[in-house]
C-alpha positions, -999 to +999 in steps of 0.1 A: -900-377-610-872-389-632-872-359-655-865-333-628-838-355-613-821-359-647-824-321-654-808-314-620-780-339-627-772-324-660-772-289-646-748-299-618-725-317-643-723-286-665-713-265-634-685-289-626-673-290-661-671-252-662-650-251-630-627-278-643-615-256-671-610-224-651-577-208-640-569-182-614-550-152-627-537-119-613-543-089-634-533-054-621-531-069-586-567-083-589-573-120-586-596-132-614-609-165-627-610-172-664-616-201-687-585-221-696-577-243-726-542-252-714-539-290-710-522-298-676-514-329-657-541-342-633-535-343-596-521-375-583-502-387-613-465-395-611-435-375-623-428-403-648-463-401-662-461-363-665-428-365-684-441-393-706-471-372-716-457-337-717-420-343-723-390-329-704-397-297-685-379-265-694-367-261-658-366-285-628-362-271-593-349-291-564-373-302-537-378-279-507-395-282-474-412-310-455-429-328-472-406-322-502-423-300-529-407-300-564-415-276-592-413-283-630-418-255-655-434-261-689-444-237-717-479-226-705-480-242-671-461-251-639-464-284-621-459-289-584-452-323-569-452-336-533-428-365-533-434-380-568-471-370-572-487-340-588-504-318-562-512-289-586-507-277-622-511-240-628-515-223-662-492-193-668-489-167-694-512-141-710 
Protein backbone atom coordinates (compact mmCIF):
# COMPACT_ATOMS: atom_id res chain seq x y z
CA UNK A 1 0.00 0.00 0.00
CA UNK A 2 2.85 2.40 0.75
CA UNK A 3 4.63 1.93 -2.58
CA UNK A 4 1.68 3.11 -4.77
CA UNK A 5 1.14 6.08 -2.44
CA UNK A 6 4.82 7.07 -2.66
CA UNK A 7 4.76 6.70 -6.46
CA UNK A 8 1.67 8.89 -6.69
CA UNK A 9 3.23 11.50 -4.43
CA UNK A 10 6.41 11.62 -6.52
CA UNK A 11 4.41 11.90 -9.74
CA UNK A 12 2.36 14.79 -8.38
CA UNK A 13 5.47 16.56 -7.07
CA UNK A 14 7.13 16.37 -10.49
CA UNK A 15 4.02 17.90 -12.10
CA UNK A 16 4.06 20.79 -9.65
CA UNK A 17 7.78 21.35 -10.25
CA UNK A 18 7.23 21.52 -14.01
CA UNK A 19 4.54 24.15 -13.61
CA UNK A 20 6.68 26.20 -11.22
CA UNK A 21 9.25 26.83 -13.96
CA UNK A 22 6.84 27.68 -16.76
CA UNK A 23 6.13 31.07 -18.26
CA UNK A 24 3.36 32.32 -20.50
CA UNK A 25 4.51 34.02 -23.69
CA UNK A 26 2.79 35.45 -26.75
CA UNK A 27 4.26 34.46 -30.11
CA UNK A 28 2.61 35.69 -33.31
CA UNK A 29 -0.56 36.56 -31.35
CA UNK A 30 -0.71 33.02 -29.90
CA UNK A 31 -0.45 32.41 -26.14
CA UNK A 32 2.04 29.66 -25.32
CA UNK A 33 3.57 28.17 -22.18
CA UNK A 34 7.28 27.36 -22.16
CA UNK A 35 9.89 26.41 -19.62
CA UNK A 36 11.62 29.33 -17.89
CA UNK A 37 14.99 29.51 -16.21
CA UNK A 38 14.66 33.17 -15.22
CA UNK A 39 14.88 33.57 -11.46
CA UNK A 40 12.10 35.85 -10.22
CA UNK A 41 10.85 37.04 -6.84
CA UNK A 42 8.30 34.86 -5.07
CA UNK A 43 4.78 36.10 -4.39
CA UNK A 44 4.31 37.80 -1.06
CA UNK A 45 7.82 39.08 -0.46
CA UNK A 46 8.36 42.79 0.19
CA UNK A 47 9.79 45.49 -2.05
CA UNK A 48 12.74 45.72 0.32
CA UNK A 49 13.45 41.98 -0.04
CA UNK A 50 13.19 42.17 -3.85
CA UNK A 51 15.63 45.06 -3.99
CA UNK A 52 18.02 43.34 -1.57
CA UNK A 53 18.09 40.17 -3.69
CA UNK A 54 17.86 41.55 -7.25
CA UNK A 55 19.24 45.08 -6.87
CA UNK A 56 17.66 48.32 -8.00
CA UNK A 57 15.20 47.98 -10.87
CA UNK A 58 15.93 49.56 -14.25
CA UNK A 59 12.56 51.40 -14.05
CA UNK A 60 10.05 52.07 -11.29
CA UNK A 61 6.51 53.11 -12.13
CA UNK A 62 4.25 55.01 -9.75
CA UNK A 63 1.40 53.10 -8.11
CA UNK A 64 -1.94 53.21 -9.91
CA UNK A 65 -5.47 52.18 -8.98
CA UNK A 66 -7.11 50.85 -5.85
CA UNK A 67 -5.49 48.84 -4.37
CA UNK A 68 -2.27 50.51 -5.52
CA UNK A 69 -0.33 48.41 -8.05
CA UNK A 70 3.33 49.26 -8.62
CA UNK A 71 5.58 47.93 -11.39
CA UNK A 72 9.35 47.48 -11.37
CA UNK A 73 11.27 46.49 -14.49
CA UNK A 74 14.39 44.32 -14.34
CA UNK A 75 16.45 42.79 -17.14
CA UNK A 76 14.55 39.59 -17.89
CA UNK A 77 11.46 40.10 -15.74
CA UNK A 78 8.87 42.58 -14.46
CA UNK A 79 7.59 42.61 -10.88
CA UNK A 80 4.11 43.77 -9.87
CA UNK A 81 3.37 44.80 -6.29
CA UNK A 82 0.14 45.41 -4.40
CA UNK A 83 1.04 47.87 -1.67
CA UNK A 84 4.51 46.59 -0.64
CA UNK A 85 4.12 42.89 -1.58
CA UNK A 86 4.85 40.98 -4.81
CA UNK A 87 1.69 39.77 -6.50
CA UNK A 88 3.38 38.53 -9.68
CA UNK A 89 6.74 38.42 -11.45
CA UNK A 90 6.66 37.89 -15.21
CA UNK A 91 9.60 36.79 -17.38
CA UNK A 92 10.14 38.90 -20.49
CA UNK A 93 12.34 38.69 -23.53
CA UNK A 94 13.02 36.19 -26.28
